[in-house]
VOGU-3710 file (C-alpha; in Angstrom, 3 decimals, decimal comma):
1> mqgellelkd> -81,381/85,848/5,850  -80,302/83,894/2,957  -76,586/85,049/2,715  -73,828/82,474/3,185  -72,546/82,918/6,706  -70,096/79,882/7,010  -68,228/78,206/4,142  -66,129/75,133/4,427  -64,074/73,799/1,603  -62,452/70,513/1,509
11> irrsygegps> -61,900/70,537/5,170  -59,367/67,796/6,333  -58,273/67,147/10,089  -55,431/64,834/10,927  -54,165/64,072/14,429  -50,381/62,811/14,881  -47,570/63,026/12,534  -45,947/60,745/9,934  -46,963/57,142/9,787  -49,022/57,172/12,940
21> svevlhgisl> -51,125/60,277/11,646  -54,809/59,613/11,512  -57,224/61,793/9,413  -60,675/62,262/11,161  -62,251/64,481/8,587  -61,941/63,636/4,792  -62,593/66,746/2,703  -65,653/68,158/3,897  -67,363/70,961/2,048  -70,530/72,834/3,174
31> tikrgemvai> -71,968/76,192/3,573  -74,462/77,303/6,344  -76,552/80,325/5,728  -77,619/83,027/8,092  -80,729/82,287/10,345  -80,531/78,484/9,551  -81,093/75,778/12,288  -78,593/72,920/11,305  -78,250/69,600/12,923  -74,981/67,779/12,410
41> igpsgsgkst> -75,852/64,033/13,269  -73,612/61,026/13,464  -72,452/58,182/15,633  -69,789/58,385/18,228  -66,238/58,725/16,605  -67,816/59,959/13,200  -66,071/63,403/13,367  -69,086/65,563/14,210  -67,420/67,184/17,422  -64,411/67,969/15,506
51> lmniigcldr> -66,367/69,721/12,736  -68,190/71,740/15,325  -64,821/72,652/16,735  -63,525/73,861/13,600  -66,553/75,685/12,827  -66,438/77,494/16,312  -62,627/78,323/15,744  -61,748/76,183/18,800  -59,619/73,890/16,385  -57,964/74,505/13,145
61> ptsgsyevsg> -58,271/72,246/10,001  -55,023/70,413/8,767  -55,963/71,537/5,317  -59,067/73,208/3,363  -60,356/76,664/3,893  -62,987/77,872/6,320  -64,416/81,406/5,957  -66,652/83,149/8,241  -68,757/86,074/6,653  -66,233/85,899/3,857
71> rdtsrmeade> -63,152/86,228/6,265  -60,644/83,324/6,043  -59,902/81,929/9,398  -56,670/80,220/8,234  -54,832/83,769/8,014  -56,122/84,832/11,522  -53,914/85,004/14,531  -54,941/83,500/17,823  -56,273/86,631/19,131  -58,344/87,168/15,972
81> laslrrdffg> -59,941/83,894/16,278  -60,572/84,725/20,026  -62,559/87,682/18,792  -64,688/85,546/16,642  -65,458/83,164/19,352  -66,043/86,036/21,641  -68,242/88,315/19,457  -69,605/86,149/16,865  -70,179/82,648/18,249  -72,022/81,455/21,266
91> fifqryllls> -71,138/77,946/22,700  -73,366/75,458/24,545  -71,609/72,429/25,844  -72,838/69,075/26,798  -71,285/69,303/30,204  -72,295/72,994/30,639  -68,553/73,795/31,265  -69,449/76,834/33,703  -66,755/78,233/35,998  -67,285/76,793/39,570
101> nlnasenvqv> -66,020/79,671/41,455  -68,392/82,086/39,720  -72,237/82,361/40,272  -74,802/82,237/37,492  -74,706/85,951/36,783  -70,948/86,276/36,689  -70,621/83,047/34,372  -72,824/84,794/31,812  -70,932/88,129/31,970  -67,582/86,367/31,074
111> psiysgynks> -67,513/86,812/27,465  -68,678/90,475/27,559  -65,760/91,046/29,924  -63,326/90,060/27,368  -65,312/92,321/24,658  -64,639/95,343/26,936  -68,304/95,920/27,643  -69,255/98,444/30,284  -69,522/96,656/33,791  -72,636/97,962/35,083
121> kravradmll> -74,504/97,332/31,531  -73,094/93,853/31,264  -74,524/92,913/34,909  -77,903/94,219/33,813  -77,855/92,314/30,572  -76,787/89,067/32,171  -79,450/89,350/34,906  -82,176/90,045/32,174  -80,957/87,227/30,123  -81,208/84,735/33,177
131> erlglgerkg> -84,671/86,325/33,796  -85,751/85,580/30,384  -84,687/81,944/30,820  -86,378/81,556/34,028  -83,369/81,839/36,439  -83,984/85,370/37,758  -84,032/84,085/41,058  -80,939/82,138/40,889  -78,576/84,607/39,397  -76,547/84,482/42,570
141> yspsqlsggq> -76,178/80,815/42,731  -73,007/78,872/41,970  -73,214/75,964/39,420  -72,927/73,402/42,132  -76,214/74,856/43,651  -78,112/74,437/40,168  -79,554/71,457/38,481  -78,240/70,288/35,224  -81,050/71,855/33,277  -80,450/75,180/35,086
151> qqrvsiaral> -76,800/75,033/34,549  -77,539/74,481/30,662  -79,663/77,423/30,642  -76,951/79,486/32,250  -74,521/78,350/29,413  -77,273/79,302/26,996  -77,554/82,800/28,549  -73,648/83,014/28,228  -73,753/82,121/24,522  -76,267/85,040/23,995
161> mnggqiilad> -74,328/87,470/26,079  -72,524/89,158/23,238  -75,243/88,622/20,654  -74,660/84,935/19,783  -75,293/85,260/16,062  -74,255/81,754/15,748  -75,131/79,358/18,449  -72,957/76,174/18,421  -74,656/73,476/20,792  -72,621/70,190/21,055
171> eptgaldtks> -75,038/67,551/22,567  -76,918/70,209/24,574  -79,256/67,630/26,079  -76,756/64,902/26,387  -76,290/65,158/30,126  -80,039/66,131/31,143  -83,116/64,150/31,717  -85,996/64,238/29,219  -87,949/67,147/30,656  -84,843/69,444/30,934
181> gsevmkilte> -83,690/68,266/27,574  -87,089/69,222/25,978  -86,980/72,536/27,600  -83,414/73,394/26,226  -84,429/72,341/22,622  -87,431/74,614/22,937  -85,239/77,482/23,758  -82,834/76,865/20,985  -85,884/76,493/18,604  -87,160/79,847/19,925
191> lnaeghtvil> -83,861/81,387/19,445  -83,601/80,271/16,038  -87,152/81,713/15,200  -85,835/85,080/16,413  -83,093/85,080/13,897  -79,992/83,315/15,646  -78,272/80,831/13,432  -78,152/77,541/15,468  -75,859/74,544/14,727  -76,669/71,400/16,746
201> vthdpriaah> -74,301/68,510/17,069  -75,903/65,353/18,274  -76,097/61,567/17,647  -79,914/61,579/18,837  -82,397/61,743/15,598  -84,963/63,215/18,003  -82,795/66,216/18,708  -81,961/66,554/15,034  -85,644/66,704/14,208  -85,780/70,031/15,528
211> arrvitirdg> -83,715/71,240/12,732  -84,828/72,182/9,300  -81,657/70,955/7,803  -79,785/67,828/8,886  -76,332/66,969/7,920  -75,210/63,309/8,481  -71,657/62,445/9,258  -70,018/59,028/9,117  -66,396/58,239/9,389  -65,455/61,719/8,444
221> nvvsdelkdk> -67,441/62,217/5,496  -70,837/63,854/4,710  -73,122/61,251/3,762  -76,348/63,229/3,542  -77,367/66,926/3,621  -81,199/67,096/3,964  -83,284/70,205/3,905  -86,802/69,846/5,084  -89,776/71,797/3,470  -90,859/73,391/6,706
231> apeaekgnsv> -88,917/74,259/9,772  -90,496/73,070/13,126  -92,216/75,887/14,757  -91,536/76,989/18,256  -94,404/76,113/20,658  -95,698/79,807/21,288  -98,291/78,904/23,640  -95,858/77,094/26,021  -92,762/79,131/25,327  -89,887/78,476/27,726
241> ikdagadaip> -88,173/81,926/27,033  -90,352/84,475/28,931  -91,236/87,344/26,765  -89,229/90,451/28,067  -90,151/92,797/25,246  -88,511/93,630/22,104  -86,068/96,216/23,667  -85,703/94,742/27,049  -82,523/92,745/26,289  -80,584/94,980/23,756
251> dirlkaawst> -78,106/92,876/21,419  -74,496/93,811/22,092  -72,934/95,016/18,991  -69,522/96,075/19,966  -67,071/98,456/17,940  -63,749/97,433/17,596  -62,487/100,580/19,542  -64,583/99,611/22,535  -62,636/96,319/23,259  -59,443/98,195/22,948
261> sarayldrfe> -60,318/101,162/25,215  -58,522/101,982/28,490  -61,680/101,014/30,509  -61,881/97,715/28,692  -58,491/96,869/29,576  -59,083/97,918/33,237  -62,180/95,605/33,429  -60,146/92,729/32,087  -57,364/93,550/34,414  -59,830/93,576/37,347
271> eagamalrsm> -61,429/90,248/36,439  -58,219/88,689/36,164  -57,221/89,837/39,635  -60,626/88,725/41,060  -60,051/85,277/39,508  -56,531/85,198/40,892  -57,766/86,147/44,313  -60,463/83,501/44,113  -58,042/80,787/43,149  -55,745/81,920/46,053
281> isnrmrtllt> -58,538/81,694/48,718  -59,961/78,320/47,450  -56,409/76,947/47,592  -55,455/78,443/50,973  -52,818/75,930/52,103  -51,184/75,769/48,777  -51,032/79,477/48,665  -49,434/79,795/52,119  -46,959/77,204/51,355  -46,118/78,979/48,151
291> mlgiiigima> -45,658/82,123/50,019  -43,614/80,540/52,678  -40,412/80,692/50,678  -40,983/84,410/49,880  -41,757/85,255/53,500  -38,534/83,604/54,586  -36,558/85,268/52,000  -38,115/88,784/52,776  -37,426/88,231/56,458  -33,973/87,268/55,926
301> vvmvvalarg> -33,081/90,139/53,655  -34,811/92,812/56,036  -33,447/91,338/59,226  -29,948/91,086/57,953  -29,981/94,641/56,602  -31,535/95,898/59,941  -28,752/93,983/61,845  -25,944/95,463/59,757  -27,346/98,846/59,715  -27,833/98,774/63,489
311> asdniisnis> -24,312/97,657/64,117  -23,033/100,419/61,739  -25,171/103,046/63,341  -24,003/101,934/66,914  -20,318/102,108/65,689  -20,728/105,546/64,026  -22,546/106,741/67,207  -19,723/105,781/69,449  -17,304/107,344/66,906  -19,433/110,640/67,101
321> smgtntisvm> -19,576/110,542/70,857  -15,882/110,885/71,011  -16,046/113,951/69,392  -16,623/115,196/65,746  -14,152/116,713/63,402  -11,147/115,153/65,504  -7,887/114,107/63,939  -5,315/111,694/65,714  -1,680/112,073/64,981  0,351/108,863/65,468
331> pgermgdvrs> 3,982/108,013/64,912  5,039/105,816/62,023  4,206/105,801/58,206  0,885/104,158/58,543  -1,346/101,894/60,680  0,447/98,781/61,678  4,165/100,132/61,010  6,274/97,804/62,742  8,874/100,583/63,207  6,415/103,160/64,620
341> gkvrslkisd> 7,672/102,061/68,314  10,958/103,488/67,503  9,611/106,732/66,143  9,643/109,236/69,252  9,464/112,721/67,447  5,920/113,618/68,696  6,558/116,329/71,544  4,875/118,477/73,891  6,399/121,385/71,786  4,244/120,047/68,959
351> mnalkgqpfv> 1,117/120,321/70,876  2,064/123,959/71,892  2,584/124,448/68,368  -0,751/123,341/67,306  -2,593/125,278/69,793  -1,873/128,624/68,174  -3,204/127,374/64,782  -6,673/128,930/63,469  -7,922/125,349/62,560  -7,380/123,861/65,825
361> dsvspvvqss> -10,190/124,187/68,682  -8,298/122,184/71,177  -5,586/119,667/71,489  -4,463/116,976/73,827  -1,534/114,691/74,120  -1,983/110,988/75,044  0,729/109,011/76,922  -0,564/105,417/77,868  0,779/102,468/79,822  -0,488/99,276/81,171
371> vlfrrnnien> 0,249/99,276/84,821  -0,748/97,706/88,289  -3,430/99,731/90,385  -3,433/99,152/94,124  -5,323/100,342/97,157  -4,868/98,501/100,476  -5,065/94,816/99,553  -6,959/95,463/96,368  -4,874/95,077/93,111  -5,902/95,157/89,589
381> tgtvygvssd> -4,353/95,645/86,199  -5,376/98,692/84,127  -4,366/101,413/81,752  -3,389/104,721/82,770  -3,864/107,690/80,255  -1,723/110,738/80,509  -3,790/113,471/78,887  -4,740/117,129/79,148  -7,917/118,791/80,448  -9,110/118,986/76,655
391> yfrvygmela> -9,033/115,273/76,332  -12,348/114,684/78,059  -14,193/117,432/75,959  -12,653/115,693/72,576  -14,081/112,268/73,508  -17,232/113,441/75,044  -16,709/112,028/78,339  -18,900/113,378/81,147  -18,431/113,495/85,010  -20,722/111,450/87,285
401> rgrlfnenea> -19,095/113,325/90,429  -16,134/115,373/91,385  -14,203/117,618/88,839  -11,572/117,152/86,039  -8,008/118,333/86,339  -7,207/121,866/85,024  -4,399/122,750/82,713  -1,936/123,817/85,394  -2,315/120,472/86,935  -1,876/118,578/83,467
411> sgdmqvcvid> 1,330/120,469/82,896  2,559/120,716/86,536  3,371/116,925/87,602  0,289/116,948/89,954  -0,609/113,548/91,205  -4,311/113,629/90,816  -6,390/111,502/88,554  -9,981/110,946/87,061  -11,201/107,315/87,148  -13,961/105,428/84,969
421> aktassmfpg> -17,146/103,905/86,768  -15,533/100,303/86,456  -12,500/101,395/88,338  -14,396/103,138/90,898  -16,437/99,860/91,753  -13,512/97,605/91,593  -10,893/99,512/93,543  -13,408/101,383/96,046  -16,246/98,905/96,590  -18,790/100,308/98,987
431> idplgqriiv> -17,141/103,659/99,462  -16,994/107,130/97,688  -13,566/107,203/95,867  -13,339/111,106/95,821  -10,472/112,189/97,706  -9,149/108,487/98,242  -5,671/107,590/97,097  -4,953/104,939/94,579  -1,458/103,901/93,716  -0,842/103,823/89,942
441> kttpmvvigv> 2,333/101,602/89,446  4,526/103,383/92,208  2,827/106,786/92,164  0,209/107,605/94,631  -2,667/109,801/93,117  -5,799/111,368/94,488  -9,052/110,710/92,922  -10,655/113,999/92,025  -13,372/112,900/89,618  -15,493/109,727/88,659
451> ltdkdimfrp> -16,850/109,403/84,914  -20,119/108,295/83,937  -20,495/104,718/82,882  -20,073/105,023/79,119  -18,692/102,974/76,384  -15,796/104,282/74,623  -14,852/103,034/70,864  -12,301/100,410/70,860  -11,772/99,994/74,440  -13,081/96,955/76,324
461> rdalyvyapy> -16,034/97,650/78,533  -14,563/95,515/81,581  -11,142/97,104/81,614  -9,831/99,690/84,219  -9,026/103,080/83,192  -7,298/105,944/85,000  -6,776/109,405/83,437  -3,842/111,472/84,912  -1,918/114,814/83,940  0,345/113,935/80,891
471> stvmhklsnq> 3,244/115,463/82,630  2,692/113,049/85,745  2,608/110,097/83,521  5,630/111,122/81,367  7,864/112,027/84,232  6,951/109,631/87,116  5,530/106,569/85,358  6,844/106,121/82,032  9,895/108,246/82,344  9,692/109,463/78,584
481> dylstlivri> 9,826/112,718/76,869  7,774/111,684/73,963  3,954/111,386/73,148  1,927/108,291/71,796  -0,673/110,199/70,300  -1,782/113,777/69,782  -5,600/114,314/69,577  -6,747/117,495/67,822  -10,288/118,957/67,675  -10,836/120,818/64,473
491> asgfstpvae> -12,349/124,345/64,982  -15,616/125,285/63,643  -15,613/126,508/60,094  -12,746/124,274/58,844  -13,320/121,325/56,887  -11,514/118,077/57,747  -9,453/117,951/54,380  -8,225/121,518/55,011  -7,283/120,824/58,570  -5,640/117,539/57,744
501> asltsllksr> -3,211/119,368/54,927  -2,484/122,337/57,341  -1,566/120,036/60,211  0,592/117,714/58,129  2,420/120,727/56,540  3,136/122,155/59,943  4,382/118,892/61,666  6,596/118,144/58,342  8,184/121,338/58,591  8,957/120,779/62,390
511> hgrkdffiqs> 10,057/117,233/62,118  12,051/117,695/58,799  10,105/114,613/57,336  6,855/112,871/57,438  7,276/110,351/60,403  3,702/110,339/61,374  0,266/109,486/60,121  -3,197/110,802/60,975  -6,588/109,532/61,071  -9,659/111,497/61,254
521> sdtimktisq> -12,992/110,654/62,672  -14,511/111,119/59,231  -11,963/108,845/57,681  -12,775/106,130/60,270  -16,648/106,576/59,837  -16,120/106,536/55,923  -14,239/103,136/56,314  -16,696/101,624/58,774  -19,580/102,607/56,588  -17,902/101,177/53,548
531> ttstftllis> -17,077/97,953/55,180  -20,481/97,535/56,840  -22,147/98,399/53,496  -19,989/95,701/51,743  -20,617/93,131/54,492  -24,437/93,917/54,324  -24,362/93,604/50,513  -22,691/90,128/50,939  -25,049/88,896/53,605  -28,114/90,105/51,584
541> aiavisllvg> -26,943/88,500/48,484  -26,723/85,254/50,357  -30,305/86,047/51,835  -31,647/86,661/48,144  -30,824/82,997/47,499  -33,628/82,109/49,744  -35,918/84,440/47,728  -34,792/82,701/44,465  -35,722/79,398/46,024  -39,031/80,982/46,980
551> gigvmnimlv> -39,467/82,080/43,346  -38,799/78,737/42,017  -41,346/77,284/44,509  -43,791/79,833/43,094  -43,117/78,776/39,473  -43,600/75,043/40,414  -46,791/75,729/42,187  -48,151/78,106/39,127  -47,273/75,226/36,857  -49,332/72,815/38,815
561> svtertreig> -52,083/75,399/38,925  -52,057/75,654/35,256  -52,243/71,854/34,975  -55,151/71,738/37,431  -56,968/74,619/35,828  -56,534/73,498/32,212  -60,294/73,107/31,737  -61,026/76,615/33,187  -58,505/77,988/30,751  -60,249/76,142/27,884
571> irmavgarqs> -63,599/77,663/29,026  -62,362/81,123/29,109  -60,722/80,797/25,703  -63,934/79,136/24,195  -65,868/82,301/25,327  -63,289/84,661/23,642  -60,381/85,202/26,099  -57,291/86,284/24,430  -53,810/84,705/25,240  -52,929/88,080/26,781
581> dimtqfliea> -56,007/87,597/29,082  -54,824/84,267/30,127  -51,370/85,226/30,601  -52,376/88,375/32,736  -54,500/86,373/35,035  -51,694/83,753/35,910  -49,173/86,554/36,169  -51,296/88,535/38,454  -51,789/85,368/40,663  -47,988/84,860/40,762
591> vtvcitggla> -47,233/88,533/41,510  -50,034/88,813/44,130  -48,677/85,649/46,044  -45,146/87,226/46,034  -46,235/90,648/46,925  -48,598/89,323/49,760  -45,648/87,036/50,867  -43,261/90,039/50,756  -45,502/92,468/52,823  -46,011/89,424/55,240
601> gvllsliagk> -42,249/88,965/55,363  -41,691/92,653/56,206  -44,671/92,695/58,982  -43,126/89,556/60,476  -39,510/91,137/60,428  -40,789/94,046/62,094  -42,553/92,010/64,897  -39,326/89,843/65,074  -37,355/93,065/65,549  -39,627/94,185/68,373
611> ivtlffpsvp> -39,251/90,777/70,131  -35,471/90,894/69,704  -35,120/94,372/71,033  -37,272/93,494/73,999  -35,412/90,323/75,127  -32,003/91,269/73,749  -31,667/95,069/73,983  -27,937/94,872/73,342  -28,456/93,520/69,886  -28,667/96,775/67,483
621> lsfsalsiiv> -31,421/96,634/64,874  -32,204/99,619/62,511  -34,818/98,822/59,996  -34,457/100,729/56,470  -37,596/101,949/54,670  -35,429/101,607/51,429  -34,641/98,043/52,168  -38,222/97,228/52,804  -39,345/98,782/49,389  -36,568/97,044/47,647
631> avltssvigm> -37,513/93,748/49,262  -41,220/94,170/48,181  -40,210/95,236/44,703  -37,978/92,229/44,479  -40,684/89,886/45,606  -42,919/91,461/42,915  -40,153/90,990/40,292  -39,473/87,448/41,294  -43,325/86,895/40,915  -43,132/88,168/37,354
641> vfgfmparna> -39,969/86,259/36,358  -40,962/83,131/37,908  -44,756/83,496/37,030  -43,897/84,114/33,250  -43,218/80,727/32,233  -46,371/79,052/33,665  -48,564/82,116/32,527  -47,202/81,753/29,025  -47,814/78,074/29,026  -51,226/78,645/30,026
651> arldpieala> -51,803/81,122/27,342  -50,388/78,828/24,658  -52,695/76,183/25,332  -54,762/74,997/22,502  -58,588/75,672/23,447  -59,744/72,288/22,061  -57,086/70,216/24,017  -57,637/72,191/27,254  -61,467/71,724/27,043  -60,901/68,047/26,470
661> re> -58,705/67,519/29,812  -60,181/66,374/32,990
//
């Protein structure tokens, strides 16, 4: 009992720098032994609270040394000082300093959470402490539902939660009425009698009279240090602390390994998450406005990607419908070659030569011309295509009614044709076109088939199209002996590159030079995919800007939150929270806001997509699971990045300055 517990040597504390510096403590030296009940008394401004803050490791001296059980606190890092506050000291403040969004039992448990104590056991100990202090029936009450005396009892229970070897009470009765103040002092006297070292800071001599040792401070100096012959006895017959039995409330003596165990980290993480959730719920409007920027950003990214993917899938689907593994052979050196109109080397003989090649499934020539269609008094301008019977298979065209012309008709100058659905409705309103005649330019043709209404890639939907035998178009309409295009369908088992190389070699040998160029459906699809991917990336990058704006909003709100909750941060630090605990809590809050906003943005995007599809079915949308995952992960990263600075600012707050702020 007589070992020196605390030792202060020449402690000085100054505020400010340079000429404006003010020294509050002037070289105080004293020792406090284990089991003592000491009162530090002095008028307001004498420096007694500053001294208590230094003793409790809430503040650091400007100079001098302070040792706790022989350990020099000046050499300790912030987390080591937090460990002392958590496992060695127990604080009782004049204003109680309870966390308003926790109930009585949860407030009592806070120090043991940061010590890594078992969750169920700490709840039992907290409830037993409250029961012992006469608050067993009010353990679920919030601080606002308790009287001042009851709140102070909760703070005493909190001070005892981790053992409370040294109880530091700063004006413990200052905010209480006479009766409640008397009960609190009885509790402290009884705790001292049980072996707790109690240090009181007060300006009231009546409160100081409860201590055996009274240290008087005036103007930052110890003016007296009196030790009474006999310590005041606790009133056993009228004890405020209920007798719970010697083993009913076991002291918590934590091993260092406990507080660094995986379970301890998980408990602290859960506590930080719970506090973040409580803060978000208690400030619902602020949280919603914070999320709004993230929600808009996520919606923009997801919808843009869905629109781009939908457009790309639609284009690729149309290309695929024209026939997979197809190659188009066109005159000229490349697409857009101004001299291609003068190149007339593609012939019917080239088509016949290709038909016998093993890599060719089918081949069709194409001769096209814009002409006038007439029937009776109906006239329309459209496009006539001279093709073979394989053409319809290559492009995946289907008949609505009638038949297609055969190969003999295609090569025999037969005056028959197949028309599309738009031509049928325009040229033959109200009648069946099959068997009817239509004059194409100057040549009458009999309609033998009508195609289904289907979009064809790179062809306007409202245009009119007539498909006639290539020989008829070449000899009777265009008067030419060359082809505009050769369409080749690659045989099964041959890859597109092999077919392209073989086709190029064959035609070069026939023409004596390469006066043509080729395009395959694979090449077109790859080009379109690359183009749409680049476009999607560009638009998504623009959309991400809104996410960054939302992230800045999160940072601003979190900075405001840190300012608003400075007192809460100070309380948590006073009961032993590490800097990492404070940072984790605010980071979790920022990340939770962003993830929740991200998920809400994804959900609203899917709902918006359903609405768009319902009212605007022509707008292609294709939602990507990858883009949704990336969007949510991005919102998480934004929460961590933009929440880091506010969290760091919170973690770096000085405990005593945080407690002093209103």
